[in-house]
C-alpha positions as CSV (number, residue, x, y, z in Angstrom):
1,X,28.6,56.6,-19.7
2,X,25.5,56.0,-21.4
3,X,25.9,52.3,-20.8
4,X,26.0,52.8,-17.1
5,X,23.2,55.0,-16.6
6,X,21.2,52.5,-18.9
7,X,22.4,49.7,-16.6
8,X,21.7,51.7,-13.4
9,X,17.9,52.4,-14.7
10,X,17.5,48.9,-15.0
11,X,18.7,47.6,-12.1
12,X,16.6,50.1,-10.1
13,X,13.8,49.1,-12.0
14,X,14.3,45.7,-11.4
15,X,14.7,46.3,-7.4
16,X,11.5,48.3,-7.6
17,X,9.3,45.5,-9.4
18,X,10.8,43.2,-6.6
19,X,9.8,45.4,-3.6
20,X,6.0,45.8,-5.4
21,X,6.0,42.0,-6.3
22,X,6.9,40.6,-2.7
23,X,4.5,42.4,-0.5
24,X,1.7,40.9,-3.5
25,X,3.0,37.5,-2.9
26,X,2.7,37.6,1.1
27,X,-0.7,39.5,0.9
28,X,-2.2,37.1,-1.9
29,X,-0.9,33.8,0.2
30,X,-2.6,35.2,3.5
31,X,-5.5,35.8,1.4
32,X,-5.4,32.1,0.1
33,X,-4.6,30.8,3.4
34,X,-7.8,32.1,4.9
35,X,-9.8,30.7,1.6
36,X,-10.7,34.2,0.5
37,X,-9.6,32.6,-3.2
38,X,-11.7,35.8,-5.2
39,X,-9.2,38.2,-3.5
40,X,-5.9,36.1,-3.7
41,X,-6.4,35.7,-7.4
42,X,-6.9,39.3,-8.0
43,X,-3.6,39.8,-6.2
44,X,-1.8,37.1,-8.1
45,X,-3.1,38.7,-11.0
46,X,-1.5,42.0,-10.3
47,X,1.7,40.2,-10.0
48,X,1.1,38.8,-13.4
49,X,0.4,42.3,-14.7
50,X,3.6,43.9,-13.1
51,X,6.0,40.9,-13.7
52,X,4.7,39.2,-17.2
53,X,8.1,37.0,-17.6
54,X,8.1,35.9,-14.1
55,X,7.0,32.4,-12.7
56,X,6.0,34.1,-9.6
57,X,2.4,35.1,-10.8
58,X,1.5,31.7,-12.3
59,X,2.9,29.8,-9.8
60,X,1.0,31.2,-7.1
61,X,-2.1,31.0,-9.0
62,X,-1.5,27.4,-9.7
63,X,-0.9,26.5,-5.9
64,X,-4.2,28.3,-5.2
65,X,-6.0,26.5,-7.9
66,X,-4.3,23.1,-6.5
67,X,-5.4,23.6,-3.0
68,X,-9.1,24.1,-4.3
69,X,-8.7,21.1,-6.2
70,X,-8.1,19.3,-3.1
71,X,-11.0,20.5,-1.2
72,X,-13.4,20.3,-3.9
73,X,-12.2,17.0,-6.4
74,X,-13.8,19.3,-9.3
75,X,-12.0,18.1,-12.3
76,X,-12.5,21.6,-13.7
77,X,-10.0,22.9,-10.7
78,X,-7.2,20.1,-11.8
79,X,-7.4,21.4,-15.8
80,X,-6.9,25.1,-14.4
81,X,-4.5,23.8,-12.0
82,X,-2.3,21.8,-14.7
83,X,-2.7,24.7,-17.0
84,X,-1.0,27.4,-14.6
85,X,1.6,25.2,-13.5
86,X,2.5,24.2,-17.6
87,X,2.4,28.5,-17.5
88,X,4.9,28.6,-14.6
89,X,7.2,25.7,-15.7
90,X,7.6,27.5,-19.2
91,X,8.6,30.6,-16.9
92,X,10.9,28.4,-15.0
93,X,12.4,26.9,-18.1
94,X,13.1,30.3,-19.7
95,X,15.6,31.4,-16.6
96,X,17.1,28.2,-15.5
97,X,18.3,28.0,-19.1
98,X,20.0,30.8,-18.7
99,X,21.0,30.7,-15.3
100,X,21.2,26.8,-13.8
101,X,21.9,27.9,-10.6
102,X,19.4,30.4,-9.7
103,X,18.0,28.5,-6.4
104,X,15.0,30.6,-6.0
105,X,13.7,29.5,-9.5
106,X,14.8,25.9,-8.7
107,X,12.6,26.0,-5.4
108,X,9.6,26.8,-7.8
109,X,10.1,24.2,-10.1
110,X,10.9,21.5,-7.4
111,X,7.6,22.6,-5.5
112,X,5.7,22.6,-9.5
113,X,6.6,18.8,-9.4
114,X,5.7,18.0,-5.8
115,X,2.3,19.8,-6.5
116,X,1.8,18.0,-10.0
117,X,2.7,14.6,-8.0
118,X,-0.1,15.0,-5.1
119,X,-2.7,16.5,-7.8
120,X,-1.9,13.2,-10.1
121,X,-2.0,10.9,-6.8
122,X,-5.6,12.4,-5.9
123,X,-6.6,12.2,-9.4
124,X,-5.8,8.2,-8.9
125,X,-2.6,8.6,-11.8
126,X,-0.4,6.7,-9.6
127,X,2.2,6.0,-12.4
128,X,2.5,9.7,-13.0
129,X,2.5,10.7,-9.7
130,X,5.4,8.9,-8.5
131,X,7.7,10.2,-11.5
132,X,6.7,13.3,-10.6
133,X,8.0,12.6,-7.1
134,X,11.1,11.5,-8.5
135,X,11.7,14.3,-10.3
136,X,11.0,16.8,-7.1
137,X,12.7,14.9,-5.0
138,X,15.9,15.1,-6.9
139,X,15.1,19.1,-7.6
140,X,15.2,19.7,-3.4
141,X,18.1,17.5,-2.9
142,X,20.2,19.5,-5.6
143,X,19.0,22.7,-3.9
144,X,20.3,21.4,-0.5
145,X,23.4,20.3,-1.9
146,X,23.9,23.5,-3.1
147,X,23.0,25.5,-0.3
148,X,22.5,23.5,2.9
149,X,21.0,26.5,4.4
150,X,18.2,26.6,1.7
151,X,15.7,25.8,4.8
152,X,12.6,25.8,2.9
153,X,13.4,23.0,0.6
154,X,13.7,20.6,4.1
155,X,9.7,20.6,3.9
156,X,9.4,19.2,0.5
157,X,11.7,16.4,1.1
158,X,10.3,15.4,4.5
159,X,6.6,15.5,2.9
160,X,8.2,12.9,0.7
161,X,10.0,11.1,3.7
162,X,6.6,10.8,5.0
163,X,4.2,10.1,2.5
164,X,5.7,7.6,0.9
165,X,5.7,5.4,4.0
166,X,1.7,5.2,3.5
167,X,1.9,3.9,0.1
168,X,-0.5,0.8,-0.5
169,X,1.5,-2.3,-0.7
170,X,-0.3,-2.8,-4.6
171,X,1.7,0.0,-5.2
172,X,5.0,-0.4,-3.6
173,X,6.7,-2.0,-7.1
174,X,6.2,2.1,-8.5
175,X,8.1,3.1,-5.5
176,X,10.8,0.5,-6.2
177,X,10.8,1.7,-9.9
178,X,11.2,5.2,-9.5
179,X,14.0,4.7,-6.6
180,X,12.1,6.6,-4.2
181,X,12.4,5.8,-0.3
182,X,10.4,6.2,2.9
183,X,11.8,7.5,6.6
184,X,9.0,8.8,8.9
185,X,11.4,10.1,11.4
186,X,13.7,11.5,9.1
187,X,10.5,13.2,7.2
188,X,9.7,14.6,11.1
189,X,13.1,15.8,11.5
190,X,12.7,17.9,7.9
191,X,9.5,19.0,8.6
192,X,10.5,20.7,12.2
193,X,13.6,21.7,10.4
194,X,11.4,24.1,7.6
195,X,9.4,25.0,10.4
196,X,12.2,26.6,12.7
197,X,14.5,27.8,10.0
198,X,12.5,28.0,7.2
199,X,11.5,31.7,5.4
200,X,8.5,31.0,3.3
201,X,6.7,27.5,4.5
202,X,5.7,28.2,8.4
203,X,2.4,28.1,7.8
204,X,2.8,24.7,5.5
205,X,5.1,23.5,7.5
206,X,2.8,23.8,10.7
207,X,-0.3,22.3,9.2
208,X,1.8,19.2,8.3
209,X,3.6,18.8,11.4
210,X,0.4,18.7,13.0
211,X,-0.6,16.2,10.8
212,X,2.6,14.1,12.0
213,X,1.7,14.8,15.7
214,X,-1.7,13.4,15.2
215,X,-1.1,10.6,12.6
216,X,2.0,9.0,13.6
217,X,3.3,10.0,16.9
218,X,-0.5,9.9,18.5
219,X,0.8,13.5,20.3
220,X,-2.7,14.8,20.0
221,X,-2.0,17.7,22.1
222,X,1.0,19.2,20.1
223,X,-1.1,18.4,16.9
224,X,-3.9,20.4,18.5
225,X,-2.0,23.1,19.8
226,X,-0.3,23.8,16.2
227,X,-4.0,23.7,14.6
228,X,-5.0,26.5,17.0
229,X,-2.6,28.8,16.0
230,X,-3.6,28.6,12.5
231,X,-6.9,28.9,13.3
232,X,-6.3,31.8,15.0
233,X,-4.7,33.5,12.2
234,X,-7.0,32.3,9.4
235,X,-10.2,31.8,10.9
236,X,-11.7,30.9,7.1
237,X,-9.3,28.0,6.6
238,X,-11.8,25.4,7.1
239,X,-9.1,22.5,6.5
240,X,-7.2,23.8,9.5
241,X,-10.4,23.8,11.7
242,X,-11.1,20.4,10.4
243,X,-7.9,18.9,11.3
244,X,-8.3,20.3,14.4
245,X,-11.5,18.8,15.0
246,X,-9.7,15.4,14.0
247,X,-7.1,16.1,16.7
248,X,-9.8,16.4,19.3
249,X,-11.6,13.2,17.9
250,X,-8.4,11.3,18.7
251,X,-7.9,12.7,22.0
252,X,-11.4,11.8,22.3
253,X,-12.4,15.1,23.3
254,X,-15.8,14.5,21.2
255,X,-17.9,17.4,22.5
256,X,-15.1,20.1,21.5
257,X,-14.6,18.4,18.3
258,X,-18.4,18.9,17.7
259,X,-18.0,22.5,18.2
260,X,-15.2,23.4,16.0
261,X,-17.0,21.0,13.0
262,X,-20.2,23.0,13.5
263,X,-18.0,26.0,12.7
264,X,-16.3,24.2,9.7
265,X,-19.8,23.4,8.2
266,X,-21.3,27.3,8.9
267,X,-18.2,28.5,6.8
268,X,-19.3,26.3,4.0
269,X,-17.4,27.7,1.1
270,X,-18.4,27.2,-2.3
271,X,-14.8,26.3,-3.5
272,X,-14.1,23.6,-0.8
273,X,-17.1,21.3,-0.5
274,X,-15.3,18.2,0.0
275,X,-14.1,19.8,3.6
276,X,-18.0,20.1,4.5
277,X,-18.7,16.6,3.5
278,X,-15.6,15.6,5.4
279,X,-17.2,17.3,8.5
280,X,-20.5,15.7,8.4
281,X,-18.3,12.3,8.4
282,X,-16.6,13.3,11.7
283,X,-19.8,14.3,13.5
284,X,-21.3,11.1,12.0
285,X,-18.3,9.1,13.6
286,X,-18.5,11.4,17.1
287,X,-22.2,10.1,17.2
288,X,-21.8,6.6,16.0
289,X,-18.9,6.4,19.0
290,X,-21.5,8.2,21.2
291,X,-23.9,5.4,20.5
292,X,-26.2,8.2,19.6
293,X,-27.2,5.9,16.5
294,X,-30.1,7.8,14.9
295,X,-28.0,11.2,14.9
296,X,-25.1,9.4,13.7
297,X,-27.4,7.7,10.7
298,X,-28.4,11.5,9.6
299,X,-24.6,13.0,9.7
300,X,-23.4,10.0,7.8
301,X,-26.0,10.2,4.8
302,X,-25.4,13.6,4.5
303,X,-21.5,13.0,4.3
304,X,-22.3,10.3,1.5
305,X,-24.9,12.4,-0.5
306,X,-22.0,15.2,-0.9
307,X,-18.9,13.5,-0.8
308,X,-17.1,14.1,-4.0
309,X,-14.9,10.9,-3.4
310,X,-14.4,7.4,-2.4
311,X,-12.5,8.0,0.8
312,X,-14.3,7.2,3.6
313,X,-17.6,6.2,1.9
314,X,-17.4,2.8,3.0
315,X,-16.6,2.6,6.9
316,X,-19.4,5.5,6.8
317,X,-21.6,2.7,5.1
318,X,-20.6,0.2,7.1
319,X,-20.9,2.0,10.5
320,X,-24.8,3.4,9.1
321,X,-25.2,-0.3,8.6
322,X,-24.7,-1.2,12.5
323,X,-26.5,1.7,13.3
324,X,-29.7,0.7,11.7
325,X,-28.8,-3.0,13.2
326,X,-28.6,-1.3,16.8
327,X,-32.2,0.3,15.8
328,X,-33.7,-3.3,14.7
329,X,-34.1,-1.9,11.3
330,X,-32.4,-5.5,9.2
331,X,-33.1,-4.3,5.9
332,X,-31.4,-1.1,6.1
333,X,-28.6,-2.9,7.9
334,X,-28.2,-5.3,5.2
335,X,-29.0,-2.5,2.0
336,X,-26.1,-0.4,3.9
337,X,-23.7,-3.4,4.2
338,X,-23.8,-3.8,0.5
339,X,-22.8,0.1,0.2
340,X,-20.2,-0.6,2.3
341,X,-18.6,-2.7,-0.4
342,X,-18.2,0.6,-2.3
343,X,-15.2,2.4,-0.8
344,X,-11.9,3.0,-1.5
345,X,-9.8,0.3,-1.5
346,X,-6.4,2.1,-1.2
347,X,-7.9,3.2,2.1
348,X,-7.6,1.4,5.2
349,X,-11.1,2.1,6.8
350,X,-12.7,1.4,3.6
351,X,-10.8,-1.8,3.0
352,X,-11.8,-2.9,6.6
353,X,-15.2,-1.9,5.9
354,X,-15.1,-4.6,2.7
355,X,-13.8,-7.0,4.9
356,X,-16.2,-6.7,8.2
357,X,-19.4,-5.9,5.2
358,X,-18.8,-9.5,3.6
359,X,-18.5,-11.3,7.3
360,X,-22.0,-10.0,8.5
361,X,-23.5,-10.4,5.4
362,X,-22.2,-13.9,5.0
363,X,-22.0,-15.3,8.4
364,X,-24.8,-12.6,10.4
365,X,-24.1,-10.5,13.1
366,X,-24.5,-11.6,16.8
367,X,-25.7,-10.3,19.9
368,X,-22.0,-10.4,21.2
369,X,-20.6,-8.6,18.2
370,X,-23.0,-6.0,18.7
371,X,-22.2,-5.7,22.5
372,X,-18.4,-5.6,21.5
373,X,-19.1,-2.4,18.8
374,X,-21.0,-0.5,21.7
375,X,-17.7,-1.2,23.9
376,X,-15.6,-0.2,21.2
377,X,-17.2,3.1,20.8
378,X,-17.2,3.5,24.6
379,X,-13.7,3.3,24.4
380,X,-13.4,6.0,22.2
381,X,-15.3,8.2,24.3
382,X,-13.1,7.7,27.0
383,X,-15.5,5.5,29.3
384,X,-13.4,3.1,30.8
385,X,-15.2,2.4,33.6
386,X,-18.1,1.3,32.0
387,X,-15.9,-1.1,29.4
388,X,-13.7,-2.7,32.6
389,X,-17.0,-3.6,34.8
390,X,-19.1,-4.5,32.1
391,X,-16.3,-6.8,30.0
392,X,-15.3,-8.2,33.2
393,X,-18.3,-9.8,33.7
394,X,-19.4,-10.5,30.3
395,X,-16.1,-12.1,28.6
396,X,-16.5,-15.7,31.0
397,X,-19.5,-15.9,29.2
398,X,-18.3,-15.6,25.7
399,X,-17.3,-18.9,23.7
400,X,-16.5,-18.0,20.2
401,X,-12.2,-17.5,20.7
402,X,-12.0,-14.8,18.1
403,X,-14.8,-12.7,20.2
404,X,-13.3,-13.6,23.6
405,X,-10.1,-12.2,22.1
406,X,-11.9,-9.2,21.0
407,X,-13.4,-8.7,24.4
408,X,-10.3,-9.2,26.2
409,X,-8.4,-6.7,24.2
410,X,-10.8,-4.2,25.0
411,X,-10.9,-5.0,28.5
412,X,-6.9,-4.7,28.4
413,X,-7.0,-1.2,26.9
414,X,-9.8,-0.3,29.5
415,X,-7.6,-1.4,32.4
416,X,-4.5,0.3,30.9
417,X,-6.2,3.6,31.1
418,X,-7.5,3.1,34.7
419,X,-4.0,2.4,35.7
420,X,-4.8,-1.4,36.5
421,X,-1.1,-2.3,34.9
422,X,-1.4,-5.7,36.6
423,X,-4.1,-7.1,35.1
424,X,-3.1,-5.7,32.0
425,X,0.1,-7.6,32.0
426,X,-2.1,-11.0,33.0
427,X,-4.5,-10.7,30.1
428,X,-1.9,-9.7,27.4
429,X,0.3,-12.6,28.1
430,X,-2.8,-14.8,27.6
431,X,-3.6,-13.0,24.2
432,X,0.4,-12.9,23.0
433,X,-0.2,-17.0,23.3
434,X,-3.3,-17.0,21.2
435,X,-3.6,-18.1,17.5
436,X,-6.1,-16.2,15.9
437,X,-7.6,-16.7,12.1
438,X,-9.3,-13.1,11.3
439,X,-8.1,-10.6,14.4
440,X,-4.5,-10.8,14.0
441,X,-3.9,-7.2,14.6
442,X,-5.0,-7.8,18.5
443,X,-1.4,-9.6,18.8
444,X,0.6,-6.4,18.3
445,X,-2.1,-4.5,20.6
446,X,-1.4,-6.8,23.1
447,X,2.3,-6.3,23.1
448,X,1.9,-2.8,22.9
449,X,-0.7,-2.9,26.1
450,X,1.8,-5.0,27.7
451,X,4.9,-3.2,27.1
452,X,2.8,0.0,28.0
453,X,2.2,-1.4,32.0
454,X,5.5,-2.9,32.3
455,X,6.9,0.6,32.1
456,X,4.5,1.6,34.4
457,X,5.3,-1.1,36.7
458,X,9.2,0.0,36.3
459,X,10.4,-3.0,34.2
460,X,11.7,-0.9,31.3
461,X,13.8,-3.7,30.1
462,X,10.9,-6.0,29.2
463,X,8.8,-2.9,27.8
464,X,11.6,-2.4,25.3
465,X,11.6,-5.9,24.2
466,X,7.6,-6.2,24.3
467,X,7.6,-2.6,22.2
468,X,9.9,-4.3,19.4
469,X,7.7,-7.9,19.4
470,X,4.6,-5.3,18.8
471,X,6.7,-3.4,16.0
472,X,7.4,-6.4,14.5
473,X,4.1,-8.1,14.5
474,X,2.2,-4.7,13.1
475,X,1.6,-5.7,10.0
476,X,-2.4,-6.1,10.3
477,X,-5.8,-4.2,10.7
478,X,-5.3,-0.7,12.5
479,X,-1.2,-0.9,11.5
480,X,-1.2,2.7,11.6
481,X,-3.4,3.7,14.9
482,X,-1.2,0.7,16.8
483,X,2.2,2.2,15.3
484,X,1.2,5.6,16.2
485,X,0.8,3.9,19.8
486,X,4.0,2.3,19.7
487,X,6.0,5.4,18.6
488,X,4.3,7.3,21.3
489,X,5.9,4.9,24.1
490,X,9.1,4.3,22.5
491,X,10.0,8.3,23.1
492,X,9.2,8.2,26.6
493,X,11.6,4.8,26.8
494,X,14.3,6.7,25.3
């Protein structure tokens, strides 16, 4: 009888502690989502006081410092994250040694491995990141095999499916070594499954789904709608607001994006300064696209002065150089071309900046080049009529074959948006026969625009064939952007 009473007391005590902890988890996570990190840490420390032998409190603190590290690139935050991740893992191991089938604890272990992978990748520890990724994927797969309805685990698998498709070519050997695979379409399905059926991951799943809509499917309205919902729930979260501005830039709603970016800058959260820096980068990008070069330079400089990482510094310096050239300042043009070589060579935008800066430093930049930069900018602001009218007159005057092809693809894009489909077909048929030495991306882009025009003209069979050609050829500059356009049209051809 006494033993039964003791067991009952312990059981009731455990239930009581669980009842105290779960509201604290929800409270702390909402504070963390809203970038109220001091309040969140106090809440998570309360969990440690209530359940010191549970991994829960350590796990939540590790997660929070992982987010701060991503938003600050502060090595100190990386070390704090690793410390609490190690402490959480120790508590996880004790529980799993006693009960290897504890699925909730296995899920924490899988997430810890996932966070490690992303933190290691951000710190350029690529090989360690791949092995941590392999461990995380294996654990998520074990969870789903044991319980296919444990929907939170689908988010982890979906993110790896999606992320591995963006691994740079020079790291593909590590992917092969670890046996990891990628499948964007499956990743998209898994992330949606986690969002609609998951329990604790709806906020993260919403954010990542918005990224897929923006970056992979070119469904910018869908991505923005999700981010609008997140920013209304968590108005102090600068990351959610920043990503909603990126959606607007991609959708060519630049003035609306500026309003959002101003809000991000005003938030100026001291824990995540990289988000503020990136907001200045996007402001520079917007004013560059608007051909407002002095304002673009000021914002790019603020980004370059405040950024804690190399990402996008190359393209920011290249565009700064071009802006100076547009203003007739040749010395500043050359100086910033040299700086454009210092970006992150794992990132397309920065490798493109290196390529272009070397080209301009070696061969100079012609008035036609500068004219086409302005035309590209007008395309990115949605000013299709100006591009169409201007290039229709300019193209016959261009002698250089590469520059003429560049002008023609810009003309075709403008014509496409003006619904001049027959003209698009004529230009793109011509471009598909060209052999280009540098601007090789023009061929898949021409096939895509041709497919889009054929579809609009009612020739679905030709559209499907041209879209497959575009997919097969798409292995050059602007690959991710062109692929997103291909996927956008493919969804409409089904």
